[in-house]
C-alpha positions in Angstrom: 105.3 84.7 68.6 102.6 85.1 71.3 103.4 84.5 74.9 101.3 82.0 76.8 101.9 83.8 80.1 99.5 86.5 81.4 101.2 89.8 81.8 100.5 91.9 84.9 99.5 95.6 84.7 99.5 97.6 87.9 99.2 101.3 88.6 100.8 102.8 91.8 98.5 104.1 94.5 99.7 107.7 94.2 98.8 107.6 90.5 95.4 106.1 91.4 94.7 108.9 93.8 95.7 111.5 91.2 93.4 110.0 88.6 90.5 110.0 91.1 91.0 113.6 91.9 91.3 114.8 88.3 88.4 112.7 87.2 86.2 114.3 90.0 87.3 117.8 88.9 86.6 117.1 85.2 83.2 115.6 86.1 82.3 118.7 88.2 83.4 121.0 85.4 81.3 119.2 82.8 78.3 119.3 85.1 78.7 123.0 85.8 78.7 123.7 82.0 75.5 121.6 81.6 77.0 118.6 79.9 76.3 115.0 80.7 79.7 114.1 82.3 79.4 110.3 81.6 78.7 110.8 77.9 81.5 113.3 77.5 84.1 111.3 79.3 83.2 108.2 77.4 83.5 110.1 74.2 86.9 111.3 75.2 88.1 107.8 76.2 86.8 106.1 73.1 88.1 108.7 70.6 91.0 110.4 72.3 89.6 113.7 71.2 90.0 116.2 74.0 87.3 118.5 72.7 84.8 116.2 74.4 86.0 117.8 77.6 85.2 121.4 78.5 88.1 123.8 79.1 86.0 125.2 82.0 88.1 125.1 85.2 91.0 123.8 83.2 89.3 120.4 82.9 90.6 119.6 79.4 94.2 120.2 80.4 93.8 118.1 83.5 92.3 115.1 81.8 95.0 115.1 79.2 97.6 114.6 81.9 96.1 111.1 82.5 96.4 108.2 80.1 93.1 106.9 78.9 93.8 103.4 80.1 94.2 104.8 83.6 90.8 106.5 83.4 89.2 103.2 82.3 90.9 101.3 85.1 89.8 103.7 87.8 86.2 103.7 86.6 86.2 99.9 86.3 87.6 99.6 89.9 84.9 101.9 91.2 82.2 100.0 89.3 83.4 96.7 90.8 83.3 98.1 94.3 79.8 99.6 93.8 78.6 96.2 92.7 80.3 94.4 95.5 82.1 92.0 93.2 85.2 92.1 95.5 
């Protein structure tokens, strides 16, 4: 049976700050190794395969500490802010 009410999903601010910090570190590590960070992170999010992320500077271990839905949420929030939709 499907509920007709919309469910709320909210991540705590501390968690959001942690996601931002880790995402920045992973992005930098991918850039340092010569990868396209956007393509690699998208590959990881879509597949769940951590080998899309370099182990340089512990980036692979760091990104695996975050749920993929949290990564998507953080990137979407920043996209909305950048486009001034809020």
